[in-house]
N, C-alpha and C positions, 0 to 999 in steps of 0.2 A: 523827353515827352514822351509817354510810351505809346508805342505807333497804334498796340489795340483801341487805344481813347479817342472818335471820333473827336468827345466833346470837351470842352477842359473848362472850368469855372473854378480857378485860384484868387482864395479870403479879394470877393466881390463885396464892393461896397455900391450902391446907391440908393438914392435920397429925391423927393419929390419937394421941392423946397425946404423946408424944416423938417420935414415929417421923414424920418428914417425906413427905407423897404426893407434895405438887406442890409448886413453887417457880418463880412468876411462868411459869408457861402464860397462850400468848397464842396464841388460837385464834379464827377469825371463816369461820364457813358460809352460804354463800351460800344465796339462796333458791332453791328449785326445784332443787337441784344432791344429787349421790351423794356426802358428804365423809364420808373413811375417818379413823379417829385404829389406827393402829399402832406394835406395841410389844410387846418381853416380856412375860411374866406377871410381875401385882404391879408393874406403873408407873401402876397409877393410871387407866387407860381408862374403868372401871367408874366409879369414882368422880369421873369428868368429866361422865357421863351423870345421875349421883344429886345432883352439883351443878344441871345444869340444867335436872332436874326438881323442884327445892328441895328433894329429899330430905334432902340436905347444905345447909349452907352456910359458904361458905368464909372460913379466917381471916382474908384480906384481898384486896383486888380486885376484879374487879367481875365479874358475871354476869346479862345481858343477854337477853333472848328477846323477840323482835315488838314491841320496842321497850320490853319492861318490865323492873326492874330487879330481878331474884327476889329476891333476901333481902331487899329490902324491903318484899315483898306480904305483905297481912294475910293470915290463912288462906281464906275464902273468895274473895278475887282467886285467891291461888294453886293452888283447887283449879279455879276457872273457865278459869285459862290451860291445869292438865293437862290438861281436856278436849280441849285442842285439839293433843294430843302422845299420838301412839300408839309402844307399850311391846309391842317383841319379848325376852324374857329367854332367855337361853339355853338354859333348861330346857324351854321352854314355858310353863313356870305354867300350866297348866291344871286348873280345876277335875275332880278326878278323879270326883266322882259326879255329875256333867250330864255330857250329849252330846254332840257335838259342836253343832250346834244351840243348845241354850242356852248352851253356853259362847261363842258367838257372839255370842249376845243379850242376854248377860247386861249388858254395858256401855249397850244401849241401853236397858234395863228401869230398870237405876241411876239413869241421869243421864236419861235421854225421857220424856217423857207422852205418846207415840206409842201409834196404838189397834196392837193385837194384829197386826192386816193389813198396815200397813205394816209393822211390825218382823219380820214373817215374811218378805214381801218382800223388807228391805234383808238380812235375814241371808242369804238366798237367791243375793242378787246375792254378795256378800262372799264366800261359797260357790264360787260358780261365778267369781270372779275368782280362786282359789288352785287351781283344777279339783276343786274336791270336794265339788258339790253334792249329788254321789250320798253320801256320805260323811255325810247329816248326822243320821241315826239310830244313828250308833255313839257309842258308850262310850270313855270315852280309852283303856283298855286295850287295844281293839282296833287301834290307831292305831298304825302302826309310826313310828318315830322323825322320818324326813321329813316324812310325814303330818300329825303332831302340831306340827310347828313349823310348818305351811301353815295350820294351824287355826289358832294362835296367831299367824299375819299377817293372817288374818282380822279374826280378832279384835280386833287392834291397828287395823284401818284403819275398824271397825263404823262411829263418829260420822266418819268423813271428816276426819282431822286433819290441821292444816296441816305436820303434820313426825313421822315414826318413829325411832326408837332401835333401833338393833338391838344387843344383848348375844353376842358372837360365833356370830352364826348360823349358821357351817357347823362348826362344831366337833359332832366325835362324826359326821357325816352319809357314807355312803356318796359315791361318784364323780357319779354321776349323782343323787342329790338332794340332793348341792352346786350341779350344775349347773341344776335346777328351781329353789333358792332364789334362785337371782343372777339369772335370767332374770326371776323375780318380780320381787324389789327394784328392779332397770333400768325395767322394764315398766311396774311399777304406781306409781311415782314419777313417771314422763314423761306417762303418759297420767291422772293423778288431780292433776298440778300438785302434788307433795308438796315436801318437804327431808329426804334422808334423812340420821342420820348414824350409820357403821358403827362399832363398835372389834372387832378382830380383830388376830388375829398370822397369817393365812392369806395372806400375801404375793401369789399368784397371783390369787387369787380376785377381791380386792378392788382388785387393779391395774386389774382387766377390766373394771370395772362402774363406779369409781369417776373421777369427774371431778377429784379434786383429794385428798391426800395429807396426812398430819400423819403424821412418827416421835417418837414421846416415849420417852424414858429417865430414868431417875432425878428425876424430879417435871418436867423439861425439853422443850420442843420441840428436836429435833435437826435435822429440815430440814425442809422441805414445799414441795408444788406438785406440777401433775399430776401421774401414775403416769411419764410417759416424760422426763420431764424429773427427777423423784425417781430414776430407775434409773441417771444418770449424777452421781449427788450426786456430793461429794466428802471425801467424810465417812467414815471408814474404821470408824467404828462404824455407819453407815447400809448403807452395803455389806453389812458382813458378817453384818447384821439381815436384809437384804432374799435375800443368796444364799445364807443359813443355813449358813455357816463355822462349826465348831463351836470356835473358838476367835481373838483378837482383843483389840482396844480391850474387850469385854467375855471374860473370862478364863474358859477349862474349870474351873476351882479356886477355891473362893468362898477369899478371905482364910482364912491360917492358920499356927499356928509353924512354925519347922522341920522338915521330917519328921522325918527321924533324931531331932532332937532333944525331937523330940512322942510318936516311936517308942519311942524307949530311956529318955528323961531326960535330962538335961543332960549328967550325970557320965558314963553310960555312950558316950554323942553325942560327946564329946570325945577 
């Protein structure tokens, strides 16, 4: 294993019942990088994050995080590894009955025995890093969508993780909020020495802040590389996705019987 790779997925297969989600995925995430996994909805991007975090086990293949074979870890060892992973969920997943301060303090109280004075200092530091120290007393119902994402990010870095995983961080946000979140992801990654994994289908946004991109579809990696190299990909599928073309290798129409026959019936259609 290359010591510069924090995460390795090697020939990973995963299915939900009879539905195949991943078919021989190979991905490497270098330490200190911002790496994005892109692809259409329903292609297994969030499943990859759950495999890395140990919430799911692969049917076959290797999932290695910081030298640990994740599926082989005992429960206690897996929980210890997860403490070193931050997660920013698509919905934010904040606790509605807690204010901003208490949301960020929650992992510190849950996983450490730090005194309250130190927890207070750490929470204010994390909130300051995302520009929301002044919002510490607000309830989640008082937050805009963008502010909620930033609080979720402050909570994700509360335990000073080695890695943060972002599940569709830009979905449903206005352009200004998207710009703020983009800046925070890149700035925090570099300032804190993190490794960031983003799953997204927002091509322009992730290309601007990522060191490396993977494009997946139908359970496979179609192409990968730095943003500027991937923009020159020879894959028609990748070009269709990156440029947002409505038709191409990914057809507009879902597979269906002949239209006239389906509409009129076999006898009338003939």
